[in-house]
PAMI-12429 format. One line per 5 residues: their letters; for each residue z, y, x of N, C-alpha, C. Coordinates in nm, 2 decimals, m for minus. Layout:
BEGIN
a = Z/Y/X/Z/Y/X/Z/Y/X; ...;
//
This chain:
BEGIN
xxxxx = 1.36/m3.56/m5.67/1.40/m3.58/m5.53/1.28/m3.54/m5.44; 1.16/m3.57/m5.48/1.05/m3.53/m5.40/1.04/m3.38/m5.38; 1.07/m3.31/m5.49/1.07/m3.16/m5.48/1.17/m3.11/m5.38; 1.29/m3.17/m5.39/1.40/m3.13/m5.30/1.36/m3.16/m5.15; 1.30/m3.28/m5.13/1.26/m3.32/m4.99/1.15/m3.22/m4.94;
xxxxx = 1.06/m3.18/m5.03/0.95/m3.09/m5.00/1.01/m2.95/m4.95; 1.11/m2.91/m5.03/1.18/m2.78/m5.00/1.25/m2.79/m4.87; 1.32/m2.90/m4.84/1.39/m2.92/m4.72/1.29/m2.91/m4.60; 1.18/m2.99/m4.62/1.07/m2.99/m4.51/1.01/m2.85/m4.49; 0.98/m2.78/m4.60/0.93/m2.64/m4.58/1.03/m2.55/m4.52;
xxxxx = 1.16/m2.56/m4.56/1.26/m2.47/m4.49/1.27/m2.50/m4.35; 1.26/m2.63/m4.31/1.27/m2.67/m4.17/1.16/m2.62/m4.09; 1.03/m2.62/m4.14/0.92/m2.56/m4.08/0.93/m2.41/m4.06; 0.98/m2.34/m4.16/1.01/m2.20/m4.15/1.11/m2.16/m4.04; 1.22/m2.25/m4.04/1.33/m2.22/m3.94/1.27/m2.24/m3.80;
xxxxx = 1.18/m2.34/m3.78/1.13/m2.36/m3.65/1.04/m2.24/m3.61; 0.96/m2.19/m3.70/0.87/m2.08/m3.67/0.95/m1.96/m3.64; 1.06/m1.94/m3.71/1.15/m1.82/m3.68/1.21/m1.83/m3.54; 1.25/m1.95/m3.51/1.31/m1.98/m3.38/1.21/m1.95/m3.27; 1.09/m2.00/m3.29/0.98/m1.98/m3.20/0.95/m1.83/m3.18;
xxxxx = 0.94/m1.76/m3.29/0.91/m1.62/m3.28/1.02/m1.54/m3.21; 1.15/m1.58/m3.24/1.26/m1.52/m3.17/1.25/m1.54/m3.02; 1.22/m1.67/m2.99/1.21/m1.70/m2.84/1.09/m1.62/m2.78; 0.98/m1.60/m2.85/0.87/m1.52/m2.80/0.91/m1.38/m2.78; 0.98/m1.33/m2.88/1.03/m1.19/m2.86/1.12/m1.17/m2.74;
xxxxx = 1.21/m1.27/m2.72/1.30/m1.26/m2.61/1.22/m1.27/m2.48; 1.12/m1.36/m2.48/1.03/m1.37/m2.36/0.96/m1.24/m2.33; 0.91/m1.18/m2.44/0.83/m1.06/m2.42/0.92/m0.95/m2.36; 1.04/m0.94/m2.42/1.13/m0.84/m2.37/1.17/m0.86/m2.22; 1.18/m0.99/m2.19/1.20/m1.02/m2.04/1.09/m0.98/m1.96;
xxxxx = 0.97/m1.01/m2.00/0.85/m0.97/m1.93/0.84/m0.82/m1.91; 0.86/m0.75/m2.02/0.86/m0.60/m2.01/0.96/m0.55/m1.91; 1.08/m0.60/m1.92/1.19/m0.55/m1.83/1.16/m0.59/m1.69; 1.11/m0.71/m1.66/1.08/m0.75/m1.53/0.97/m0.67/m1.47; 0.86/m0.65/m1.55/0.75/m0.57/m1.51/0.79/m0.43/m1.47;
xxxxx = 0.87/m0.37/m1.57/0.91/m0.23/m1.54/0.99/m0.22/m1.41; 1.09/m0.31/m1.39/1.17/m0.31/m1.27/1.09/m0.33/m1.15; 0.99/m0.42/m1.15/0.91/m0.45/m1.04/0.82/m0.33/m1.00; 0.76/m0.27/m1.10/0.68/m0.16/m1.08/0.76/m0.04/m1.02; 0.88/m0.03/m1.07/0.97/0.08/m1.02/1.01/0.06/m0.88;
xxxxx = 1.03/m0.07/m0.84/1.07/m0.10/m0.70/0.95/m0.07/m0.61; 0.83/m0.11/m0.65/0.71/m0.09/m0.57/0.68/0.06/m0.56; 0.71/0.13/m0.67/0.69/0.28/m0.67/0.79/0.34/m0.57; 0.91/0.30/m0.57/1.01/0.36/m0.48/0.97/0.34/m0.33; 0.92/0.21/m0.30/0.88/0.18/m0.16/0.77/0.27/m0.13;
xxxxx = 0.67/0.29/m0.22/0.56/0.38/m0.19/0.59/0.52/m0.18; 0.69/0.57/m0.26/0.74/0.71/m0.24/0.80/0.73/m0.11; 0.88/0.63/m0.06/0.94/0.64/0.07/0.84/0.65/0.18; 0.73/0.56/0.18/0.64/0.56/0.28/0.54/0.69/0.27; 0.53/0.74/0.15/0.45/0.86/0.14/0.52/0.98/0.20;
xxxxx = 0.65/0.99/0.18/0.73/1.09/0.24/0.73/1.08/0.39; 0.75/0.95/0.44/0.76/0.93/0.58/0.62/0.96/0.65; 0.51/0.93/0.58/0.38/0.96/0.64/0.36/1.11/0.64; 0.40/1.18/0.54/0.39/1.33/0.55/0.46/1.39/0.66; 0.58/1.34/0.68/0.67/1.39/0.79/0.61/1.36/0.93;
xxxxx = 0.57/1.23/0.95/0.51/1.18/1.07/0.38/1.25/1.11; 0.29/1.26/1.01/0.16/1.33/1.03/0.18/1.48/1.05; 0.28/1.54/0.99/0.30/1.68/1.02/0.34/1.70/1.16; 0.43/1.62/1.21/0.47/1.63/1.35/0.35/1.60/1.44; 0.27/1.50/1.41/0.15/1.47/1.49/0.06/1.59/1.50;
xxxxx = 0.02/1.64/1.38/m0.07/1.75/1.38/m0.02/1.88/1.45; 0.11/1.91/1.43/0.17/2.02/1.51/0.17/2.00/1.66; 0.20/1.87/1.70/0.20/1.83/1.84/0.06/1.85/1.90; m0.05/1.81/1.82/m0.18/1.82/1.87/m0.23/1.97/1.88; m0.19/2.05/1.79/m0.22/2.19/1.80/m0.15/2.25/1.92;
xxxxx = m0.03/2.22/1.94/0.05/2.27/2.06/m0.02/2.22/2.19; m0.07/2.09/2.19/m0.14/2.04/2.31/m0.27/2.11/2.33; m0.34/2.14/2.23/m0.46/2.22/2.24/m0.44/2.35/2.30; m0.33/2.41/2.26/m0.30/2.55/2.31/m0.27/2.54/2.46; m0.19/2.44/2.50/m0.16/2.42/2.65/m0.29/2.39/2.72;
xxxxx = m0.38/2.30/2.67/m0.50/2.26/2.73/m0.60/2.38/2.75; m0.59/2.47/2.66/m0.68/2.59/2.67/m0.64/2.68/2.79; m0.51/2.69/2.81/m0.46/2.78/2.92/m0.44/2.70/3.05; m0.40/2.57/3.03/m0.38/2.49/3.16/m0.47/2.36/3.14; m0.60/2.37/3.16/m0.69/2.25/3.15/m0.65/2.14/3.25;
xxxxx = m0.67/2.02/3.21/m0.64/1.91/3.30/m0.77/1.87/3.38; m0.76/1.79/3.47/m0.87/1.76/3.56/m0.97/1.66/3.50; m0.92/1.58/3.41/m1.00/1.47/3.36/m1.08/1.50/3.23; m1.05/1.61/3.16/m1.12/1.64/3.04/m1.12/1.79/3.02; m1.23/1.84/2.96/m1.24/1.98/2.93/m1.17/2.01/2.80;
xxxxx = m1.16/2.14/2.77/m1.09/2.18/2.65/m1.16/2.13/2.53; m1.29/2.13/2.53/m1.36/2.08/2.41/m1.36/1.93/2.39; m1.34/1.86/2.50/m1.31/1.72/2.49/m1.17/1.69/2.43; m1.08/1.78/2.46/m0.95/1.77/2.40/m0.95/1.80/2.25; m1.04/1.89/2.22/m1.06/1.92/2.07/m1.11/1.80/2.00;
xxxxx = m1.21/1.73/2.07/m1.26/1.61/2.00/m1.16/1.51/1.98; m1.08/1.48/2.08/m0.97/1.38/2.07/m0.87/1.42/1.97; m0.83/1.55/1.96/m0.74/1.59/1.86/m0.80/1.58/1.72; m0.93/1.61/1.71/m0.99/1.59/1.58/m0.99/1.45/1.53; m1.00/1.36/1.62/m1.00/1.21/1.59/m0.86/1.17/1.54;
xxxxx = m0.75/1.23/1.61/m0.62/1.20/1.57/m0.58/1.26/1.43; m0.63/1.39/1.41/m0.61/1.46/1.29/m0.68/1.38/1.17; m0.80/1.33/1.20/m0.87/1.25/1.10/m0.79/1.12/1.07; m0.73/1.06/1.17/m0.64/0.95/1.14/m0.52/0.98/1.06; m0.46/1.10/1.09/m0.35/1.15/1.01/m0.39/1.18/0.86;
xxxxx = m0.50/1.23/0.84/m0.55/1.26/0.70/m0.57/1.13/0.62; m0.63/1.04/0.69/m0.65/0.91/0.62/m0.52/0.84/0.59; m0.42/0.85/0.68/m0.29/0.79/0.65/m0.22/0.86/0.54; m0.23/0.99/0.53/m0.17/1.07/0.42/m0.24/1.03/0.28; m0.37/1.02/0.29/m0.45/0.98/0.17/m0.41/0.84/0.12;
xxxxx = m0.40/0.74/0.21/m0.36/0.61/0.18/m0.22/0.60/0.12; m0.13/0.66/0.18/0.01/0.66/0.13/0.02/0.72/m0.01; m0.05/0.83/m0.03/m0.04/0.90/m0.16/m0.12/0.82/m0.26; m0.23/0.76/m0.23/m0.30/0.67/m0.32/m0.22/0.55/m0.37; m0.15/0.49/m0.27/m0.06/0.38/m0.31/0.05/0.41/m0.41;
xxxxx = 0.11/0.53/m0.38/0.21/0.58/m0.47/0.16/0.60/m0.61; 0.04/0.66/m0.62/m0.03/0.68/m0.75/m0.05/0.55/m0.83; m0.09/0.44/m0.75/m0.12/0.32/m0.81/0.00/0.26/m0.89; 0.12/0.27/m0.82/0.24/0.22/m0.89/0.31/0.32/m0.98; 0.25/0.43/m1.00/0.31/0.54/m1.08/0.25/0.54/m1.22;
xxxxx = 0.12/0.49/m1.23/0.05/0.50/m1.36/0.09/0.39/m1.45; 0.22/0.40/m1.50/0.27/0.30/m1.59/0.26/0.34/m1.74; 0.19/0.27/m1.82/0.17/0.30/m1.96/0.24/0.19/m2.05; 0.36/0.23/m2.10/0.44/0.13/m2.17/0.37/0.09/m2.30; 0.27/0.17/m2.35/0.21/0.14/m2.47/0.12/0.02/m2.46;
xxxxx = 0.07/m0.01/m2.34/m0.02/m0.13/m2.32/0.01/m0.19/m2.19; 0.10/m0.29/m2.20/0.15/m0.35/m2.08/0.05/m0.43/m2.00; m0.03/m0.51/m2.08/m0.14/m0.59/m2.02/m0.24/m0.50/m1.94; m0.28/m0.39/m2.00/m0.38/m0.30/m1.94/m0.32/m0.24/m1.82; m0.19/m0.20/m1.82/m0.12/m0.15/m1.71/m0.12/m0.25/m1.59;
xxxxx = m0.09/m0.37/m1.62/m0.08/m0.48/m1.51/m0.22/m0.50/m1.46; m0.32/m0.51/m1.55/m0.46/m0.53/m1.50/m0.50/m0.42/m1.40; m0.48/m0.30/m1.45/m0.53/m0.18/m1.37/m0.45/m0.17/m1.24; m0.32/m0.19/m1.24/m0.23/m0.18/m1.12/m0.27/m0.28/m1.02; m0.28/m0.41/m1.07/m0.31/m0.52/m0.97/m0.45/m0.50/m0.91;
xxxxx = m0.55/m0.47/m1.00/m0.69/m0.45/m0.95/m0.69/m0.33/m0.85; m0.63/m0.22/m0.88/m0.63/m0.10/m0.80/m0.56/m0.13/m0.66; m0.45/m0.20/m0.67/m0.38/m0.23/m0.54/m0.46/m0.32/m0.45; m0.52/m0.42/m0.51/m0.60/m0.51/m0.43/m0.73/m0.44/m0.36; m0.79/m0.36/m0.44/m0.90/m0.28/m0.39/m0.86/m0.19/m0.28;
xxxxx = m0.74/m0.12/m0.30/m0.69/m0.03/m0.21/m0.65/m0.10/m0.07; m0.59/m0.21/m0.09/m0.55/m0.29/0.03/m0.67/m0.33/0.11; m0.77/m0.38/0.05/m0.90/m0.42/0.12/m0.97/m0.30/0.19; m0.97/m0.19/0.11/m1.04/m0.07/0.16/m0.96/m0.02/0.29; m0.83/m0.01/0.28/m0.75/0.04/0.39/m0.77/m0.05/0.51;
xxxxx = m0.76/m0.18/0.49/m0.79/m0.27/0.61/m0.92/m0.25/0.67; m1.02/m0.23/0.59/m1.16/m0.21/0.64/m1.17/m0.08/0.72; m1.11/0.03/0.66/m1.11/0.16/0.74/m1.03/0.15/0.86; m0.92/0.07/0.86/m0.83/0.06/0.98/m0.91/0.00/1.10; m1.01/m0.09/1.07/m1.08/m0.15/1.18/m1.15/m0.05/1.26;
xxxxx = m1.17/0.07/1.21/m1.24/0.18/1.28/m1.14/0.29/1.33; m1.05/0.32/1.24/m0.96/0.44/1.28/m0.86/0.40/1.38; m0.81/0.27/1.38/m0.71/0.24/1.48/m0.77/0.24/1.63; m0.88/0.18/1.65/m0.94/0.19/1.79/m0.96/0.34/1.83; m1.01/0.42/1.73/m1.03/0.56/1.77/m0.89/0.63/1.79;
xxxxx = m0.79/0.59/1.72/m0.66/0.65/1.74/m0.60/0.62/1.87; m0.61/0.49/1.92/m0.55/0.45/2.04/m0.64/0.52/2.16; m0.77/0.52/2.14/m0.86/0.58/2.24/m0.82/0.73/2.26; m0.81/0.80/2.15/m0.78/0.94/2.15/m0.64/0.97/2.21; m0.54/0.89/2.18/m0.41/0.90/2.23/m0.41/0.89/2.38;
xxxxx = m0.48/0.78/2.43/m0.49/0.76/2.58/m0.55/0.88/2.65; m0.67/0.92/2.59/m0.74/1.03/2.66/m0.67/1.16/2.66; m0.59/1.18/2.55/m0.53/1.31/2.53/m0.39/1.32/2.60; m0.31/1.21/2.60/m0.18/1.22/2.65/m0.15/1.13/2.77; m0.24/1.04/2.80/m0.21/0.95/2.92/m0.32/0.95/3.02;
xxxxx = m0.39/1.07/3.03/m0.50/1.08/3.12/m0.46/1.07/3.27; m0.33/1.10/3.30/m0.28/1.09/3.43/m0.27/0.94/3.48; m0.27/0.85/3.39/m0.25/0.70/3.43/m0.37/0.65/3.50; m0.49/0.72/3.49/m0.61/0.67/3.55/m0.66/0.53/3.51; m0.65/0.50/3.38/m0.69/0.38/3.33/m0.84/0.36/3.34;
xxxxx = m0.88/0.23/3.37/m1.03/0.21/3.37/m1.08/0.19/3.23; m1.21/0.19/3.22/m1.28/0.18/3.09/m1.24/0.04/3.03; m1.24/m0.06/3.11/m1.21/m0.20/3.06/m1.06/m0.20/3.00; m0.98/m0.14/3.08/m0.83/m0.14/3.04/m0.81/m0.06/2.91; m0.88/0.05/2.90/m0.87/0.13/2.78/m0.93/0.05/2.66;
xxxxx = m1.04/m0.02/2.68/m1.10/m0.10/2.57/m1.00/m0.21/2.53; m0.93/m0.27/2.63/m0.84/m0.38/2.60/m0.72/m0.33/2.52; m0.67/m0.21/2.56/m0.56/m0.15/2.49/m0.60/m0.12/2.34; m0.72/m0.06/2.32/m0.76/m0.02/2.19/m0.77/m0.15/2.10; m0.84/m0.25/2.15/m0.86/m0.37/2.08/m0.73/m0.44/2.05;
xxxxx = m0.64/m0.46/2.15/m0.52/m0.52/2.14/m0.42/m0.44/2.05; m0.42/m0.31/2.06/m0.34/m0.23/1.97/m0.38/m0.24/1.83; m0.51/m0.24/1.81/m0.57/m0.25/1.67/m0.53/m0.39/1.61; m0.54/m0.50/1.68/m0.51/m0.63/1.63/m0.36/m0.64/1.60; m0.28/m0.59/1.69/m0.13/m0.60/1.67/m0.09/m0.52/1.55;
xxxxx = m0.15/m0.40/1.54/m0.11/m0.31/1.43/m0.15/m0.37/1.29; m0.28/m0.42/1.29/m0.32/m0.48/1.16/m0.24/m0.60/1.12; m0.21/m0.69/1.22/m0.13/m0.81/1.19/0.01/m0.77/1.14; 0.07/m0.68/1.21/0.20/m0.63/1.18/0.20/m0.57/1.04; 0.10/m0.49/1.01/0.09/m0.43/0.88/0.08/m0.53/0.77;
xxxxx = m0.01/m0.63/0.79/m0.03/m0.74/0.70/0.10/m0.81/0.67; 0.17/m0.85/0.78/0.29/m0.93/0.76/0.40/m0.85/0.69; 0.41/m0.72/0.72/0.50/m0.63/0.64/0.47/m0.62/0.50; 0.34/m0.60/0.47/0.29/m0.59/0.33/0.32/m0.72/0.26; 0.29/m0.83/0.32/0.32/m0.96/0.26/0.47/m0.98/0.23;
xxxxx = 0.55/m0.94/0.32/0.69/m0.96/0.31/0.75/m0.86/0.20; 0.71/m0.74/0.20/0.77/m0.64/0.11/0.70/m0.63/m0.03; 0.57/m0.66/m0.03/0.50/m0.64/m0.15/0.45/m0.77/m0.21; 0.43/m0.88/m0.12/0.37/m1.00/m0.17/0.43/m1.06/m0.29; 0.56/m1.09/m0.28/0.64/m1.15/m0.39/0.64/m1.07/m0.52;
xxxxx = 0.65/m0.94/m0.50/0.64/m0.85/m0.62/0.51/m0.85/m0.69; 0.40/m0.86/m0.61/0.27/m0.86/m0.66/0.25/m0.99/m0.74; 0.30/m1.10/m0.68/0.29/m1.23/m0.75/0.37/m1.23/m0.88; 0.48/m1.16/m0.88/0.56/m1.15/m1.01/0.48/m1.08/m1.12; 0.41/m0.97/m1.07/0.33/m0.90/m1.17/0.21/m0.99/m1.22;
xxxxx = 0.15/m1.06/m1.13/0.04/m1.15/m1.17/0.09/m1.26/m1.26; 0.21/m1.32/m1.24/0.27/m1.42/m1.33/0.30/m1.36/m1.46; 0.34/m1.24/m1.47/0.37/m1.17/m1.59/0.24/m1.15/m1.68; 0.14/m1.10/m1.60/0.01/m1.08/m1.67/m0.04/m1.21/m1.72; m0.04/m1.32/m1.65/m0.09/m1.45/m1.69/m0.01/m1.50/m1.81;
xxxx = 0.12/m1.47/m1.82/0.20/m1.52/m1.93/0.17/m1.44/m2.05; 0.14/m1.31/m2.04/0.10/m1.22/m2.15/m0.04/m1.26/m2.21; m0.13/m1.31/m2.12/m0.26/m1.34/m2.16/m0.27/m1.48/m2.21; m0.17/m1.57/m2.18/m0.17/m1.71/m2.22/m0.17/m1.72/m2.38;
//
C-alpha cells in the first residue's frame, strides 16, 4: 500500500509540474504575441509620422527656396536678402531635425529580433526613452528658433515688437511641447507600459 501511495503522490507531483509548464508555455506565447502586435502598432504609427514629416518638410523646404528667390529679386523693407537666407537656414535646420527624429523613431520600433525577445524589449524601451528625452531637449532650442524665423520671414509686415516676438516664441514652444507630450502619452504611453510589463514578466 505504501508503494502504491508513493506512486500516486509522485504521479500527482508530475501532473502538477506538467500543468505548470503548460501554463508557462501558454503565457510565453501570449507575451510573444502581445509584444509582436504592440511593436507592430508602434512601428505603423512611426511609419505614418515619418512619411508625413517627409511630405511636410519637403513642402517647407520648397517654400523656403521659392521665398528666397522672391526675396532676391523683390527685397522687403525689414530684412536684407542675406537675413532671409539666415532665417531660411534656421527653418531648414528645423526640417532636417524633424526628418531625423521621425526616421530614428521608426528604426527603434523596426529592430525586432524574434530570437531574443527580452533583448529586443530592453533595447527598444531603452532606445525610445533616450530618443524621447533627446528630442525634447533639442526642441527647447529648435522651436523658439523655428517660430522666430517664421515670424521674421513670413510675417515681417505685422510690425511686431521684440517683446511680442519673444512672447510668441516662448508661448509657441511651451504649447507645442505640451501638446507633443500629451499626444505621445495618449498614443504611445499605454503601449510602452505594455512592453515594460511584458519585459518584467519575462525577467521574473
